[in-house]
N, C-alpha and C positions, 0 to 999 in steps of 0.2 A: 713041353714047356708050359708053365702056367700062363694063363691069359692075363696079361697086365693091362689090357685096354680098359679105359674108364667105362663103367657100366652105362648102358643106354637107358632110356626111360623104361624100356620093357624089362630091364633087369632090376630096377630099383624096387625096394619094398614100399608099398603104400602105407602111409601112416594111418593107423586106425582112427576112425572118427571119434571126436570127443563125445562122451556120453551126455545125453540131455540133462538139463538141470532137474533135480527132483521137484515134484509138485508138493503141495501142502500135505498130501496124504502119504508122502514118502516114496511114491513110485515116480519114475522119470516122467517129466512133462512131455507131451506130444504137441506137434503143430496144431492139432485140433484144440487142445487145452489152451494154448496160447491165443488162438483166434477167439475162443470163447471168452477169455478174460478181456481181450481187447474190445470186443463188441459189447460186453457187459458194461465196461467202463464208459464206452461211447454212449450207450443207452442211458446210463445214469446221468451223464452230463447233459444229454438232450432233455431228459425228464426235468432236470432242475432249471433249464433255460427256457422252456416253453412258457409263453406268457399266459396261457390258459391255466386256471386252477386245476391241478391234478392230484389224485390220491390213489395209492395202491392199497387195497384192502383185502382182508380175509373174506371168506364166503359169508361170515356173519356180520360183516361191516366194520370190523376193527381196523383202524388205519395202521398200515405197516410202514408206509412212506408217504410223504407229502412234499410238494414243491413250494418254491417261494411264492408263487402267485396265489396259491391257496392260503398259505400262512399270512399273507398280507391282509386278507380279509379280516383277520382278527388281530392284526398288529403284533404278531408273535413270530417265533422261529419254527421252521418245519418240524424239528425234532420234538417240540412240545405238543404237537398234534398226534404223535405216534401213541398208539394204545388207546386212543379215544375212539368211540364209535361214531361213524359218519352221521347217524341219526341224532346224535347230540348236537351236531353243528347245522345240519340242514333239515328243514321241515317240509315234507311233501305238502303241496297246496291242494291236492285232490285225493280224497279218501280212496283207498283200494288200489292205488297205482303200484304199490310194492308187491301185491299178490302175484302178478305174473313173474316178477323177478325171483321171488321166493320159490315159485314152482320150477323155474328154470334151473335154479341151483339144486333143488331136490332131484330133478330128472337129469342133471348134468348136461343141460342143453346150453351150448356156447352160443350166445347171441348178445344183442345190445338192447337196452331198454331205456327210453327217455322218461324222465320224471320231472315235472315242474316243482321247483323248490323255492323256499325263501329262507333267509337267515338274517341275523342282526350282527353288524360289524362291531369292532371294538369302539368305534366312535358313536355307536347307538343308532346308526342308520339301518333301516330295513331294506334289504336287497332282494331281488327276485331274479330267477334264471332257470335254466334247464340243466339238470344233471343227467348226463348219459352214462349209464352203468353198463360196462362191457363185462360179460362173464367169460373168463379166460382160464386156460389150463395148459400145462406143458405136454402132458401125455394123457391117454384115455383114463388111466387109473390114478393119476396124480391129483392132489387136492385142488379144488377150484379156487380161484381168486377173483376179485373184482377190480376193474380199473374205472375210477370215477373221473369224468371229464365235465367241468362246469362251464357253461356258457352264460355269462352275465348279461341280463337283458337291459339293465339300466346303469347309468353312472350317477352316483349320488350328487345332489346339488349342494349338500353341506352336511355337517355333523348334527348332533342333537341340538335341541332348542338352546339358543344363546351361544352356540359354538360358531367357528368360522364357516363361511359359506363360499360357494363358487370355487374358482380355481385355486384360491389361497389355502384350501384345506390340506393339511398334512398330518399323518399319524405321528404318534410319539416316536416310533422307530425311524420314520422318515426324517423327522426334525433332528434327531440325534445324528443320523448319517450326514445330513446337510451341514450340521455344525462341525463335524469332524472333517468334512470336505473343505469347508471354509477355512479351516486351520491349516490347509495344505497337505493333509494326509492322503496317501495313495489308497486305492481300493483295497489292496491287501492289508494295509495298516488299519483301515476302518473295519474290515472284516474281523480282525483280531479283537477289536474293541467291542463290537456289538454281537459277536458270536455267529456271524454268517460266513459264507465263503465269499471270495472276491466276486464271483459271478452273481451271488445274491445281492451284494452291494450295488453292482452295476445294474442289476435288474431294477432295483428301487430308484436309482438315479435316472435311468432311462424312462421309467414310468412317470416320474415327476417332470422330466424334460418334455415329454409328450403332452402332459396335462397342462403345463404352463407355457408351452410354445417356446421353450428355451433351446437355442441351437447348439450350445456347448455347456461345459461345466461352469465356466466363469459366469455366463449369463444366468445359469440356473441358481447359483449362489446369490447373485444380485437380485433376482426375482424373490428369493427366499427372504431377503431383508425388506424388500419393498412390500411383500405380502404380509409382513409381520410374523413370519414363522421363526426367524432368528432375531434375537435381542440385539438392538443397535447399541453401539458404544461399549461393548464388552470384549475382553480378551482373556482367555481363549473364547472363540465363538460358542454361544450356547443357545439352545431353543428358547423362544420368548417365554414359555411357561416356566422354564427353569432358570430365569435370569438371576445372577448372583447378587447378593446384597452389596451395600456401599463399601463394606470392608474388604471386598474381593480385590486382590492385586491385579492390576491391569497389565 
């Protein structure tokens, strides 16, 4: 007689596992590939959020990536610093300090080298600090790269002659972000207007809050009006320097 009993677990056929999703190269992705993508994305997010000015450069000093803290020094966007040479932005204050770094790159010696530098911000203020250059590489035969970490020694007391001084100082990008925040826009909406990420917008707002001692966004906007960064009596809110004329609709 045929066995009519229901099959037990030992008799059932196991369903073959689903094939892994193909990677960009067309071959199936592996768990290691997925982990690599995960950590690469986390590293990129951390790079963007670190308050220290950072740049990832080629061995010749060409900037491949920059974070918001670095771009803020020139009141620009990180992407606009890409393909520029770091020596166009930072000036070594001591002659000959770059020779050991050049020798390290030539000999493929992975180490770090501090260099005293100065630079001029978008507001015309001269800043000084220490740029620590890390010579890095993924593998013995892989091309070397440079990680530039800038430690700012001073905080500017004001902009160029005749400009705003003290804690009331704000760059044109910061003033625009404040105006959009005063209009009730979210960080994501502001990011779309100024060409930053939401994290980049939050970085600028946090930096201003610390500088002006504002505990929250509402207090920060109030300080912007008190400090004369935003034009009073206008809607939508606008930076004081870009105050609309009498014919502007309120």
